[in-house]
Structures are given as structure tokens and as C-alpha cells.
C-alpha positions, -999 to 999 in steps of 0.1 A, spaced: 0 0 0 15 33 -11 15 66 9 -13 81 -12 -36 52 -6 -30 53 31 -37 90 31 -70 85 12 -80 58 37 -74 81 66 -94 109 49 -123 85 44 -121 73 80 -121 108 94 -151 117 71 -169 85 83 -163 95 120 -176 130 114 -207 117 97 -212 92 125 -210 120 151 -234 141 131 -258 112 128 -256 105 166 -263 141 173 -293 141 150 -307 109 164 -302 121 200 -319 154 193 -348 138 175 -353 116 206 -354 146 228 -378 164 204 -402 134 206 -401 134 243 -406 172 245 -434 169 220 -452 144 243 -447 167 272 -461 196 253 -492 176 244 -497 166 280 -494 203 289 -521 212 263 -543 184 276 -539 197 311 -547 232 298 -578 217 281 -589 201 314 -585 234 332 -606 251 305 -633 224 308 -635 227 346 -634 264 345 -664 265 322 -685 246 348 -676 264 379 -700 287 398 -679 318 403 -697 327 435 -694 293 453 -660 278 442 -623 289 442 -608 285 407 -574 300 415 -556 267 409 -573 261 376 -564 296 364 -528 289 374 -529 257 353 -542 277 323 -517 305 328 -488 281 332 -488 274 294 -463 300 283 -447 282 254 -472 261 234 -492 281 208 -529 271 211 -563 281 196 -596 272 213 -626 268 189 -662 260 194 -679 231 177 -685 252 146 -648 260 142 -651 296 154 -621 309 174 -630 313 211 -596 322 225 -558 319 218 -526 317 237 -489 322 229 -495 335 194 -482 368 180 -498 394 203 -497 420 176 -518 398 152 -541 380 175 -571 400 163 -563 395 126 -588 369 113 -566 359 84 -536 353 107 -558 332 130 -571 312 101 -536 305 88 -524 295 122 -554 272 127 -548 255 94 -511 249 103 -522 234 137 -547 211 121 -520 197 99 -494 192 127 -514 177 155 -548 160 163 -570 184 182 -579 178 218 -617 176 223 -633 193 254 -668 181 264 -682 209 284 -705 203 314 -735 217 294 -729 191 267 -713 213 241 -679 206 226 -649 228 221 -616 219 204 -580 228 212 -556 230 184 -519 235 190 -485 234 173 -449 229 186 -434 257 206 -407 279 192 -382 262 215 -392 227 202 -390 239 166 -355 253 172 -344 221 189 -357 201 159 -337 222 134 -307 226 156 -289 193 146 -295 201 109 -280 235 112 -252 220 133 -246 195 105 -246 221 78 -222 243 98 -199 213 104 -199 205 66 -191 242 58 -163 242 84 -149 209 70 -150 224 35 -133 256 45 -107 236 65 -101 213 36 -97 242 12 -73 259 36 -52 228 41 -53 220 4 -41 255 -5 -14 252 21 -4 218 10 -2 229 -27 19 259 -17 42 235 2 43 211 -27 53 239 -50 81 249 -27 93 212 -26 90 209 -64 110 241 -69 136 232 -43 140 197 -55 143 208 -91 169 234 -85 189 211 -63 187 183 -89 198 207 -117 227 219 -95 238 184 -86 236 173 -123 254 204 -135 288 196 -118 294 161 -132 280 171 -166 306 199 -168 333 174 -158 321 149 -184 322 177 -211 358 183 -202 366 146 -204 348 145 -238 371 172 -252 401 152 -239 389 121 -257 386 141 -289 421 156 -285 435 121 -280 416 109 -311 399 81 -292 376 56 -310 350 78 -328 321 54 -320 329 56 -283 332 94 -285 299 97 -303 280 76 -277 297 95 -249 286 128 -265 250 115 -268 249 107 -231 263 140 -221 237 158 -244 210 138 -226 223 148 -192 224 185 -203 188 182 -215 177 166 -182 195 194 -163 178 220 -184 144 204 -177 149 204 -139 161 240 -140 129 250 -159 107 231 -134 121 254 -107 109 285 -125 80 295 -148 92 285 -183 87 307 -214 63 294 -240 73 298 -276 50 295 -305 64 267 -327 56 235 -346 47 208 -321 49 179 -346 87 175 -349 90 178 -311 64 151 -305 80 128 -331 115 133 -316 102 124 -281 85 93 -293 114 82 -314 138 86 -284 116 61 -265 113 39 -296 150 36 -300 153 23 -264 123 0 -264 117 -36 -274 111 -45 -310 78 -60 -299 64 -26 -293 47 -13 -325 46 26 -326 18 41 -347 11 77 -357 -22 90 -372 -3 120 -387 27 127 -409 60 140 -396 57 167 -423 25 181 -408 27 215 -391 7 226 -360 17 258 -344 10 266 -307 28 281 -277 47 255 -256 80 247 -241 97 220 -262 120 206 -236 93 202 -209 68 189 -235 92 162 -246 96 152 -210 58 147 -207 56 126 -239 85 104 -227 69 98 -193 36 88 -210 52 65 -235 73 48 -207 42 42 -186 24 28 -217 52 4 -225 54 -7 -188 17 -13 -188 20 -35 -219 50 -53 -204 70 -47 -235 45 -62 -260 18 -44 -280 9 -13 -300 15 23 -288 -5 48 -308 0 86 -309 -31 104 -322 -34 141 -330 -68 158 -333 -62 194 -345 -91 218 -338 -96 255 -342 -88 265 -306 -73 233 -292 -50 204 -300 -59 170 -286 -30 145 -282 -39 109 -273 -13 83 -261 -31 50 -265 -17 16 -253 -29 -20 -251 -19 -25 -215 -35 -35 -182 -59 -6 -180 -68 16 -151 -99 13 -128 -122 43 -129 -116 49 -92 -79 56 -100 -84 80 -130 -74 110 -109 -53 91 -83 -26 82 -108 -16 118 -112 -10 123 -75 26 124 -62 38 91 -48 12 70 -65 27 40 -83 19 4 -91 55 -5 -98 78 -21 -73 105 4 -82 101 42 -87 89 72 -68 56 77 -86 64 112 -98 63 108 -136 26 114 -141 24 140 -113 53 159 -130 35 156 -164 3 170 -149 22 199 -134 40 207 -167 8 206 -188 -16 222 -164 5 246 -143 29 257 -171 10 253 -203 -26 260 -189 -37 228 -206 -53 195 -194 -41 160 -190 -64 131 -179 -75 95 -185 -97 98 -215 -107 61 -216 -95 29 -201 -106 -8 -200 -91 -34 -178 -68 -57 -198 -76 -38 -230 -57 -6 -227 -57 31 -218 -59 65 -236 -42 94 -218 -53 127 -234 -35 160 -234 -54 192 -243 -33 223 -253 -46 257 -263 -35 270 -296 -34 306 -284 -22 322 -252 -49 340 -233 
């Protein structure tokens, strides 16, 4: 298991724990809401009992102070008392500024009818009244509290993720720049020494074949040093023909690959497609993609390079007949450190993504892949600088 996979699992675990906490909070609050709802109904029933008894008392003979206290004690639950014909008799805990507004009372009554079953009061004279009620403001707030809490938590997690992601990207940029400059510096010293030794070999008239091969290797080292030096700074994009650069990069890999790899082009080397790009870095991307394709095919199969020239964009497809990539890994393969090989750092595709997207303002992604059938990696480059 590589570092990136472990990191992804930790992220999923933390997200699962956060969702578990949120679910526990919602369930606990809902349980409390149900309990409070039952308590509020009991309170309304007690209020109804007080109203029924109050209606049958003889004011001159009995003390109804306790009953009035029961009725008065309901200070939270909004209620409306109606007669058997549905006419409003009295209200409690509604908006005091709108209690005399018939439309307001009618609207509140309809809401109460939908929320709860009415409580029937059979008066001592045989008539019936009905008490309608709805949840108190406190209960309503308590009901929505976990939802609001969950939304706030999600927003907080998103903000935290964006902050950490931005910080991580900035840190990665510093690492890329530092590593690239240091690599270029480290390669520069032995390359200079090799150039001096090459001149000595030429002066001593050494075997020309050996000198030529030696010179090729030194030129390759110089190109690699140049690439790393450009990664450490923003490279300049020059409008030029991309076809010969693409062909040279593929041919370089072809010369160092098995004869069992069949390289195919859907274009001619004489075609001309002009667009702004950095030739040295672009070659590096093509080399990385071709190497990955050959590794995926295990040295046997067809590697196709396909160009689709449009008015505003150029599409470059590198197609292989390799193992394929699962859809769940389409974006993962471009992350630093991700690799399926036993050897390697897993930086090739990540570096390619940085070169195409950060330096050329283009796109690179898995266009299509099927397990054991092959993969198409697509590069999209703009034909004009914006």
C-alpha cells in the first residue's frame, strides 16, 4: 500500500467518523424532540382540562385560582380554542400584535390542524370545544438545531479542507522548486566534468564510435539538467511547430524499447501545427507517458500517438494496449507518490500534470480505459495564449 492510498483511507475514516458523530447528534436530538413533543401535548391536555372545569364552575361558590394557574402556566405552546363550529374562542402564545387578525388566526389554525390532532373538550353543558396546537418555538428550534449544526460542520470541514489543500499545494510547489533546483545543480557539476573529459577524448583521437556515444549521453544529461532547471521557475512558452518535437520524443523512447512494441502515428512528420509551448518540458511529458504505456503493456503491444487538430485546441492521445486503469484511479494516478511499480517514486505522471496544467494551462487526464484492454491518456493544449 503506497503513501497516497494510506492518506486516502485516513481521509475516508475521518469523514466517516464526522458523519457518525453528526448522525448520533441528529438521532439524540430527535429523541429529545419526541419526548418534549409528548410533554407539550400533556401540557395542552392539562390546559384543556382546566378550561373544561373552568367553564362549569360557579364563580360565587368555588375557588378556581388553581385552575387559572394551570391555564396560565402554558407560556410556550401556541394554542387556539374553537367551538364546535370552528369559530375561534380564545388563543394563547400567538403573536400578540396579530391575535385580532382573522386571516392570521385562520392561517395558524390550518397549520395546527396539519401538525397535530385536536384535543376535544366536552363541556358540562354538553357542548364541545376543540383545542388546536403546534410545537413551541423552543421545540422547533431544537428540531432544526442538529440540521443547522450538521450544515455548519460541513461548511467548516470544506473551509478547513480548502485551507489545508491550498497550504499543501503551496508547500508542494516549494518542494518541487527546491528539489528541481537542487537536482539541476547536482547534475550540473558532473556534466561539466564529463564535457571536459569528452574534449580530452577528442584531442587524444579516441575511438569515434565511443566518443559519439559518450557525447549523446552528455547531451542527454544536459537536457535533463535543463528540464529540472525550468521546473524550478516558470518557463517561457514559444509558438512553434509541435509535430517534430512530438515525433522526436516518441522516437527517443522507440530507440530504447523492445522491437515487440509497435509505434503508430495517425499523422505525418511533415504536418505542421503551431501553438505556444516549451519544447524541452513537453518532450519530458511525452517520454513519461510513453514509458508508462510500455510498462503497462509489459513490452509487447501497440502504442498509438493520435493528434486531433481543432480551431482552438490540440488533442494529443497516447493509446496503449496495457492492463488498463480502474475508474476509481483515474485521478489518483496523477497524485505524487502513486505508483503500481515495485520500483520508482511515482512522480512521472504527477510531474507531467504539473507541466501541462500549471505551465501550459492545458489539461491531462485519463480519456478512456478498459481493464486488460488498454488506456488512452489525453493532453489538451490551447493554440493561443490567453
